[in-house]
ZAMARGU-4260 file (C-alpha; in steps of 0.2 Angstrom, whole numbers, plus 5000, padded with zeros to 4 digits):
<rodrens>
0) 5019/4917/4951 | 5004/4911/4961 | 4998/4915/4978 | 5006/4900/4987 | 5010/4904/5005
5) 5012/4923/5002 | 5002/4936/5010 | 4993/4950/5001 | 4996/4968/5008 | 4984/4981/5002
10) 4993/4998/5005 | 4983/5013/5010 | 4968/5010/4999 | 4959/5025/5008 | 4947/5039/5004
15) 4960/5052/5004 | 4968/5044/4989 | 4952/5040/4980 | 4942/5056/4982 | 4945/5067/4966
20) 4943/5082/4977 | 4958/5077/4988 | 4975/5085/4985 | 4982/5067/4986 | 4970/5059/4974
25) 4976/5047/4961 | 4967/5045/4945 | 4972/5027/4945 | 4965/5023/4962 | 4950/5013/4955
30) 4963/5002/4946 | 4971/4998/4963 | 4955/4994/4972 | 4948/4983/4958 | 4965/4974/4956
35) 4965/4971/4975 | 4947/4965/4975 | 4951/4952/4962 | 4966/4946/4972 | 4956/4944/4989
40) 4949/4926/4986 | 4966/4919/4982 | 4973/4926/4998 | 4958/4921/5010 | 4965/4922/5028
45) 4981/4929/5021 | 4977/4947/5018 | 4981/4963/5028 | 4977/4981/5024 | 4986/4996/5029
50) 4981/5014/5033 | 4991/5030/5032 | 4986/5043/5046 | 4993/5059/5052 | 5003/5059/5068
55) 4995/5067/5083 | 5010/5079/5084 | 5021/5080/5069 | 5040/5081/5073 | 5056/5082/5063
60) 5054/5083/5044 | 5036/5079/5046 | 5033/5097/5053 | 5037/5106/5036 | 5028/5091/5027
65) 5012/5095/5036 | 5014/5114/5034 | 5012/5110/5015 | 4998/5098/5018 | 4988/5105/5033
70) 4971/5097/5027 | 4978/5080/5032 | 4981/5085/5050 | 4965/5076/5056 | 4962/5062/5069
75) 4965/5045/5062 | 4946/5041/5064 | 4942/5056/5052 | 4933/5050/5036 | 4947/5056/5026
80) 4957/5041/5032 | 4943/5028/5030 | 4947/5013/5019 | 4939/5011/5002 | 4921/5005/5006
85) 4924/4990/4994 | 4938/4984/5006 | 4935/4992/5023 | 4920/4981/5027 | 4929/4965/5023
90) 4934/4962/5041 | 4952/4961/5036 | 4966/4965/5049 | 4972/4983/5047 | 4989/4990/5051
95) 4988/5009/5054 | 5004/5020/5054 | 5009/5038/5052 | 5023/5033/5040 | 5024/5031/5022
100) 5032/5014/5023 | 5022/5001/5033 | 5035/4988/5035 | 5040/4986/5053 | 5035/4975/5068
105) 5016/4978/5067 | 5015/4973/5048 | 5028/4959/5051 | 5017/4952/5065 | 5001/4954/5055
110) 5008/4943/5040 | 5014/4930/5053 | 5032/4931/5047 | 5028/4927/5029 | 5043/4925/5018
115) 5034/4933/5003 | 5022/4947/5002 | 5012/4953/4987 | 5009/4972/4987 | 4995/4982/4980
120) 4989/5000/4983 | 4993/5018/4984 | 5004/5026/4980 | 5016/5016/4970 | 5029/5031/4971
125) 5027/5033/4990 | 5019/5021/5002 | 5021/5005/4991 | 5039/5009/4986 | 5043/5013/5004
130) 5035/4997/5011 | 5043/4986/4997 | 5061/4993/5000 | 5060/4991/5019 | 5053/4973/5018
135) 5065/4968/5005 | 5079/4975/5016 | 5075/4962/5029 | 5074/4948/5017 | 5056/4947/5013
140) 5052/4943/4995 | 5041/4956/4988 | 5030/4955/4973 | 5023/4971/4967 | 5007/4969/4957
145) 5009/4983/4945 | 4991/4983/4938 | 4984/4984/4956 | 4994/5000/4961 | 4991/5018/4958
150) 5004/5032/4958 | 5002/5051/4960 | 5002/5050/4941 | 5005/5037/4928 | 5022/5043/4925
155) 5026/5043/4944 | 5019/5025/4945 | 5030/5019/4931 | 5046/5027/4938 | 5042/5019/4955
160) 5040/5002/4946 | 5056/5005/4936 | 5066/5009/4953 | 5059/4993/4962 | 5063/4982/4947
165) 5081/4987/4950 | 5080/4977/4967 | 5077/4960/4958 | 5077/4947/4964 | 5072/4954/4981
170) 5058/4964/4973 | 5049/4958/4957 | 5035/4965/4947 | 5019/4955/4942 | 5001/4957/4937
175) 4985/4952/4944 | 4983/4938/4930 | 5000/4931/4934 | 4997/4930/4953 | 4980/4922/4949
180) 4988/4910/4936
</rodrens>
């Protein structure tokens, strides 16, 4: 699988997931950032980043969620939600949402109706999984770059990859080398 006409979507490569002091930190975060950086040249002009932020006012099931994670209830311009410095200064379009899954009208518009998206990011077992399933559900071909994603743990990362593999051919797993090949 090569880049072709696909769009690269870097999911939630943010300080909150990379800072070892954060309760949401992923030890594999550097793998996701480096893998995404390696892919950027192949997707010049066809890359979008996403950011997870807290809602201004949690509602529904988000109320008990943020009761468990009150540290995250900060404005979306808080440094906690800043993009990885290696990617944030690249001048790429960014879709920001207070939801785990980023697939929706804003991301669909950002990728200009692409029939295929290539996902990297954090966390494989949450935001990447949620985005992949929603995009596949509307008929977008999804390629998840396993070695450019990071899970809450390596076991959670693998479990999410295994679950997404069940959605073939709508979702397929790949590697940075395969995409660049």
